[in-house]
C-alpha positions as CSV (number, residue, x, y, z in Angstrom):
1,M,88.3,107.5,76.5
2,I,90.2,104.1,75.5
3,T,87.6,101.4,73.9
4,I,89.2,98.1,73.6
5,N,87.6,94.7,71.8
6,L,88.0,91.8,73.6
7,F,87.8,89.4,70.9
8,E,90.7,91.1,69.2
9,T,92.6,92.0,72.2
10,A,92.8,87.9,72.8
11,L,93.8,86.7,69.7
12,V,96.7,89.1,69.6
13,T,97.9,88.7,72.9
14,A,97.2,84.8,71.9
15,I,99.4,85.0,69.1
16,D,102.1,87.0,71.1
17,V,102.5,84.7,73.5
18,A,102.3,81.3,71.1
19,Q,105.6,84.0,69.3
20,A,107.2,84.2,72.9
21,V,106.7,80.8,73.9
22,I,106.8,78.1,70.9
23,P,110.4,79.0,69.6
24,L,111.6,78.2,73.4
25,L,109.6,75.3,73.6
26,L,111.1,74.1,69.8
27,V,115.0,74.6,71.4
28,L,114.2,72.5,74.9
29,L,112.7,69.8,72.5
30,I,116.1,69.8,70.1
31,F,117.9,69.9,73.8
32,Q,116.2,67.2,74.4
33,I,117.0,64.8,71.1
34,L,120.3,65.8,71.1
35,F,121.9,66.1,74.5
36,L,119.5,65.4,77.5
37,R,117.6,62.5,76.3
38,Q,115.6,62.7,79.5
39,P,112.5,59.7,80.1
40,V,109.3,60.4,78.2
41,S,107.8,61.5,81.6
42,Y,110.4,64.1,81.9
43,V,108.6,65.4,78.3
44,S,105.5,65.2,79.0
45,A,105.9,67.1,82.0
46,L,107.4,69.8,80.0
47,L,104.4,69.6,77.4
48,K,102.3,70.3,80.7
49,G,103.9,73.3,82.2
50,T,104.4,75.4,78.7
51,L,100.4,74.8,78.2
52,I,100.2,75.5,81.7
53,A,102.6,78.9,81.7
54,S,100.8,79.8,78.5
55,L,97.1,79.8,79.5
56,G,98.5,81.8,82.5
57,L,100.4,84.0,80.5
58,W,97.8,84.8,77.7
59,L,95.4,85.6,80.9
60,F,97.4,87.9,83.3
61,L,98.6,89.9,79.8
62,M,94.8,90.2,78.6
63,G,94.0,91.5,82.4
64,V,96.5,94.0,82.2
65,Q,95.7,95.5,79.0
66,I,92.1,95.1,78.8
67,G,92.5,96.9,82.8
68,F,95.5,98.4,83.6
69,L,96.1,100.2,80.5
70,P,93.3,102.2,80.3
71,Y,93.0,102.7,83.6
72,G,96.8,103.9,83.7
73,R,95.9,106.4,81.1
74,A,93.0,107.8,82.6
75,V,94.5,108.3,85.8
76,G,97.8,109.7,83.8
77,E,95.1,112.1,82.3
78,A,93.5,113.0,85.6
79,L,96.7,113.6,87.3
80,G,98.1,116.0,84.4
81,S,95.0,118.1,84.7
82,L,95.6,118.9,88.1
83,S,96.5,122.7,89.1
84,H,99.2,122.0,92.1
85,K,101.7,119.8,89.7
86,W,103.8,118.6,92.9
87,L,100.5,116.1,93.6
88,T,101.3,114.5,90.1
89,I,105.0,114.6,90.9
90,L,103.8,112.3,94.7
91,L,101.5,110.4,92.9
92,G,103.9,109.6,90.2
93,F,106.0,108.3,93.4
94,V,103.6,106.7,95.0
95,L,102.0,104.9,92.4
96,G,105.9,103.9,90.5
97,F,106.1,102.2,94.2
98,I,103.1,100.3,94.1
99,T,103.0,98.8,90.7
100,T,106.9,97.8,91.2
101,W,105.8,96.1,94.1
102,S,103.0,93.9,92.1
103,E,105.2,93.1,89.4
104,P,105.7,89.5,89.1
105,A,109.3,89.2,87.7
106,V,110.5,91.6,90.4
107,R,109.2,89.4,93.1
108,I,110.8,86.7,91.2
109,L,114.5,88.1,90.9
110,C,114.5,88.9,94.9
111,D,113.5,85.1,95.6
112,Q,117.3,83.7,93.3
113,V,118.6,86.5,94.5
114,E,117.6,85.2,98.3
115,E,118.3,81.7,97.3
116,A,121.8,81.9,95.8
117,S,123.2,84.3,98.6
118,A,121.8,81.3,100.9
119,G,119.7,84.2,102.7
120,S,122.6,86.9,103.3
121,I,120.8,89.2,101.2
122,R,117.5,89.6,102.0
123,K,114.6,89.4,99.3
124,K,112.8,91.7,101.3
125,G,115.7,94.3,101.1
126,I,116.1,94.0,97.3
127,L,112.4,94.1,96.6
128,V,112.2,97.6,98.7
129,S,115.4,99.1,96.8
130,I,114.0,98.5,93.5
131,C,110.2,99.5,94.3
132,T,112.1,103.0,95.8
133,G,114.5,103.3,92.9
134,V,111.6,103.1,90.8
135,A,109.2,105.3,92.2
136,V,112.0,108.2,92.3
137,F,112.3,107.9,88.7
138,V,108.3,107.9,88.0
139,A,108.4,110.9,89.8
140,L,111.0,112.6,87.7
141,G,109.4,111.3,84.8
142,M,106.3,112.9,85.6
143,A,108.5,116.0,86.4
144,R,110.1,115.6,83.0
145,V,106.8,115.6,81.5
146,I,105.1,118.5,83.5
147,Y,108.4,121.2,83.0
148,H,109.5,119.8,79.2
149,I,112.6,118.7,80.7
150,P,115.0,116.8,78.0
151,I,115.3,113.0,78.8
152,L,118.8,113.4,78.2
153,Y,119.3,115.5,81.1
154,I,118.2,112.5,83.4
155,L,119.7,109.7,81.5
156,I,122.6,110.6,81.1
157,P,124.1,111.8,84.6
158,G,122.0,108.8,85.7
159,Y,124.2,106.0,83.8
160,I,126.8,108.2,84.6
161,L,125.9,107.5,88.6
162,A,125.4,104.2,87.7
163,I,129.0,103.6,86.4
164,M,130.4,105.7,89.2
165,L,128.7,103.0,91.4
166,I,129.8,99.6,89.8
167,W,133.7,100.7,91.4
168,F,132.0,101.8,95.0
169,T,129.3,99.4,95.7
170,K,129.7,95.5,96.6
171,A,130.4,93.3,93.7
172,E,127.7,91.0,94.7
173,F,125.2,93.6,93.8
174,V,126.3,94.8,90.8
175,G,125.2,91.9,88.7
176,F,121.4,91.4,89.7
177,A,121.7,95.6,90.2
178,F,121.2,95.5,86.0
179,D,119.2,92.5,85.9
180,A,117.0,94.4,88.4
181,G,116.8,97.3,85.7
182,G,115.0,94.3,83.1
183,V,112.8,93.0,85.1
184,A,111.4,96.4,86.8
185,T,110.3,97.0,83.1
186,G,107.7,94.1,83.1
187,P,104.3,94.2,81.9
188,M,103.0,96.1,85.1
189,A,105.4,99.0,83.6
190,N,104.9,98.3,80.3
191,T,100.7,98.9,80.9
192,L,100.1,100.7,84.1
193,L,103.0,103.0,83.9
194,L,103.5,104.0,80.8
195,G,100.1,104.6,80.3
196,L,100.2,107.0,83.1
197,G,102.8,108.7,81.3
198,L,100.8,109.2,78.0
199,G,97.9,110.1,80.4
200,V,100.1,113.3,81.8
201,A,101.5,114.0,78.1
202,A,98.3,113.6,76.8
203,S,96.7,116.2,79.5
204,S,99.1,118.5,80.1
205,G,99.0,120.1,77.1
206,G,101.7,121.8,74.0
207,Q,103.4,118.2,74.2
208,T,103.4,115.8,71.7
209,L,102.8,112.2,73.1
210,L,105.6,110.6,70.8
211,R,107.7,113.5,72.5
212,D,107.2,113.3,76.3
213,G,104.5,110.5,76.7
214,F,107.0,107.7,76.2
215,G,110.4,107.3,78.1
216,L,109.0,106.8,81.1
217,V,110.1,103.1,80.6
218,A,113.8,103.9,80.1
219,L,113.7,105.7,83.0
220,I,112.4,102.8,84.9
221,A,115.4,100.5,83.9
222,L,118.0,102.9,85.2
223,A,116.2,103.4,88.4
224,P,116.6,99.9,90.2
225,I,120.4,100.0,88.6
226,I,121.4,102.7,90.6
227,S,119.2,102.0,93.5
228,V,120.2,98.3,94.1
229,M,123.9,99.3,93.8
230,A,123.2,102.0,96.4
231,L,122.2,99.6,98.7
232,G,125.3,97.5,98.2
233,L,127.2,100.7,98.8
234,I,125.2,101.8,102.0
235,I,125.8,97.9,103.1
236,R,129.7,97.9,102.0
237,L,130.1,101.1,104.3
238,K,128.2,99.7,107.3
239,I,130.3,96.4,107.4
240,H,133.4,99.0,106.9
241,N,132.5,100.5,110.2
242,W,131.8,97.8,112.1
243,G,134.9,96.2,111.3
């Protein structure tokens, strides 16, 4: 069982948030002094927004570390001990979809894509595409741990497929497909799903956590690249057929 020291976790998380936010704030203030020279009210709003965002980020990261990480690992240990291994793969698919659906960064990207495309690319379609891609690759990650499949057997063909899709999909989808690979590996994936992979590796037996418990995030990063570009290819084919 994983035990968490609440005070230590709060302190470490606060330090991490400060290290992430303060350099960015300093850069913005330097731009304000040298180039922007906006009114004092602008700087005041920037400082207030930074404080609120930092507090929200601290609370969010505290929540996922206290709640999702230990429970993700506990769920992974339970799944890894199932006698019917196909259930582990199936439940990995379900958890991958739901976790990505809950990822704030993914929703922000989908909103920005719809806004930048003036509504021609619907955020719901992109969201479902990303979630489905991650779900498939989380299921592959569960299979990799259970059946001792080297991760390169999945990553190399996956990136070859991604490179091939670049030449056939709609150009509008290529850029944010790769961006989607970055946002999908947000705090939810790095806590719940990483804990899930570690739990399955720990309970499956005969494996090391370093070799088999990690690597799931790499698969999650690849998944949206393929699924979003595949969506672009489908749309391109539909447009061609209708034309």
